[in-house]
Structures are given as C-alpha cells and as structure tokens.
C-alpha positions as CSV (number, residue, x, y, z in Angstrom):
1,M,-1.0,0.0,-11.2
2,P,-1.7,-3.3,-9.7
3,E,-4.6,-3.4,-6.8
4,I,-2.7,-5.2,-3.7
5,C,-6.1,-4.8,-1.7
6,R,-9.3,-3.1,-0.9
7,F,-10.7,-2.9,2.7
8,F,-13.4,-0.2,3.8
9,G,-13.0,2.2,1.0
10,I,-9.1,2.3,0.7
11,I,-7.4,0.9,-2.6
12,I,-3.7,0.2,-2.5
13,R,-1.6,-0.4,-5.1
14,M,1.9,-1.3,-5.9
15,F,3.5,-0.4,-9.5
16,F,6.1,-2.2,-11.2
17,D,9.5,-0.9,-11.6
18,E,9.3,1.1,-8.6
19,H,12.4,3.3,-7.2
20,D,13.1,3.2,-3.8
21,P,12.4,3.2,-0.6
22,P,10.1,0.1,-0.7
23,H,6.2,1.8,-1.1
24,F,2.8,1.4,-1.9
25,H,0.0,4.0,-3.1
26,A,-3.0,4.2,-1.2
27,E,-6.5,5.5,-2.3
28,Y,-9.5,7.0,-0.3
29,Q,-12.3,9.0,-1.4
30,G,-10.5,10.3,-4.6
31,N,-7.7,11.4,-2.0
32,K,-4.0,9.6,-2.8
33,A,-0.7,9.0,-0.6
34,V,2.1,7.2,-1.1
35,F,3.0,5.1,2.0
36,D,6.2,3.4,3.3
37,F,6.3,0.3,4.8
38,T,6.7,1.9,8.0
39,G,3.5,3.6,7.7
40,N,4.9,7.0,7.1
41,I,3.3,9.3,4.4
42,M,6.0,10.6,1.7
43,K,3.7,12.3,-0.8
44,G,0.0,13.0,-0.7
45,S,-2.9,12.8,2.1
46,L,-5.7,10.6,2.3
47,H,-7.2,13.8,4.3
48,S,-9.0,11.1,6.5
49,K,-6.8,9.9,10.2
50,T,-9.5,6.6,10.6
51,A,-8.5,6.0,6.8
52,T,-4.6,6.5,7.4
53,R,-4.5,4.8,10.9
54,L,-6.4,1.9,9.0
55,V,-3.6,1.6,6.2
56,R,-1.0,1.8,9.0
57,E,-2.9,-0.7,11.4
58,W,-2.7,-3.1,7.6
59,I,0.6,-2.4,7.2
60,D,1.4,-3.3,10.7
61,L,-0.6,-6.8,9.9
62,R,0.9,-7.2,6.8
63,L,4.4,-5.9,6.7
64,N,5.7,-9.7,5.2
65,K,3.4,-9.8,2.5
66,L,4.0,-6.2,1.2
67,E,7.9,-7.2,1.5
68,E,7.5,-10.2,-1.0
69,D,5.3,-8.2,-3.3
70,W,8.2,-5.3,-3.6
71,E,10.6,-8.1,-4.7
72,L,8.1,-9.6,-7.0
73,A,7.4,-6.4,-8.4
74,R,11.2,-5.3,-8.5
75,A,12.0,-8.4,-10.3
76,G,9.5,-7.7,-12.6
77,K,7.2,-10.7,-11.8
78,E,3.3,-10.7,-10.8
79,I,2.1,-9.3,-7.6
80,K,-0.1,-11.0,-5.3
81,K,-2.8,-10.1,-3.5
82,I,-2.7,-9.2,0.1
83,A,-5.6,-10.4,2.7
84,P,-7.7,-6.7,3.9
85,L,-8.7,-5.8,7.1
86,E,-11.6,-7.2,8.3
C-alpha cells in the first residue's frame, strides 16, 4: 500500500483498486483507522484525539490532492505524495 504522507508520527496510505467511498488508511503508534474524505472514521481508531484532529486538519487542507490521488489509484496509476502538516 503506497504511503502518500507522513507527519507527526502519522502515516497516511492509499490502496490501489480500492472500493468506494473514497478513503485512506492512517496509522499512529501501531493503531490504524480508515478515514473518508470528510474526516469520518469508517473503521478502527488512532486511539489519540490529537492524532485524529491532525488527520482531519490535513484532510481539510489537502482535500483536492486526496481526490486526485483517489482517481489515480482507481485508474491503476501511480499515486503522488501529498504535503504533510508543518
């Protein structure tokens, strides 16, 4: 699963050939969650309110890039890295 971003110990990944709705996988300190592009957790938990808040902030700032990567992944094309929070 390609890594598209890493910030503050949070790893963001997106699978190729994924199913709808658009989503990505986040990992923080061994805990995993699947987020949709509105910031809702579809599965799992990061077990950290701060990490979850940071992921949601990242989504708000990078939504267009996430949507572009989703379309690339669905088309079987190479996913691009997305800028982290700083």
